[in-house]
C-alpha positions in Angstrom: 58.6 -22.5 -86.3 58.1 -20.0 -83.5 60.6 -17.4 -82.9 61.5 -17.2 -79.2 63.0 -14.3 -77.3 66.3 -14.9 -75.5 64.4 -14.7 -72.1 62.0 -17.4 -73.1 64.8 -19.5 -74.4 66.8 -19.2 -71.2 63.6 -20.0 -69.3 62.6 -23.1 -71.2 66.5 -24.3 -71.0 66.3 -23.9 -67.3 62.9 -25.4 -66.7 64.1 -28.5 -68.8 67.3 -28.9 -67.0 65.6 -28.8 -63.5 63.2 -31.5 -64.6 66.2 -33.6 -65.8 68.0 -32.8 -62.5 64.9 -34.2 -60.5 64.1 -37.1 -62.9 67.7 -37.9 -63.7 66.8 -38.4 -67.5 64.0 -36.7 -69.8 62.0 -38.4 -72.2 63.5 -38.5 -75.9 61.2 -35.8 -76.8 62.1 -33.5 -74.0 65.9 -34.1 -74.7 65.3 -33.1 -78.3 63.7 -30.1 -77.1 66.2 -29.1 -74.7 69.0 -29.4 -77.5 66.8 -27.4 -79.8 66.4 -24.5 -77.3 70.0 -24.6 -76.5 71.1 -24.6 -80.2 68.4 -21.9 -80.8 69.8 -19.7 -78.0 73.4 -20.1 -79.1 72.3 -18.9 -82.6 70.5 -15.9 -81.3 73.4 -14.8 -79.2 75.7 -15.1 -82.2 73.6 -13.1 -84.2 73.1 -10.6 -81.6 76.7 -10.1 -81.1 77.2 -10.0 -85.0 74.8 -7.2 -85.0 76.5 -5.2 -82.4 80.0 -6.0 -84.1 78.6 -4.5 -87.5 77.2 -1.5 -85.7 80.4 -0.8 -84.1 82.3 -1.1 -87.1 79.8 1.6 -89.0 80.3 3.9 -86.0 84.0 3.4 -86.3 84.1 4.0 -89.9 81.7 6.8 -89.9 84.1 8.8 -87.3 87.3 7.8 -88.9 88.4 5.9 -85.8 91.3 3.5 -85.9 90.2 0.1 -84.9 92.6 -1.3 -82.0 
């Protein structure tokens, strides 16, 4: 499966939602595509924030700063 950037996923989701709004429903295949793109974006964001949290934890531990 192709790896999409966050921007690409947001654009594809937006486009499919626009089509869905005008057509009132999508083909079964397009509904599946929309769901897949939404899940991929959600997973991408979880990983993105996980990486930031890990980086911050390393920075805090390195500098001996107490969390909270």
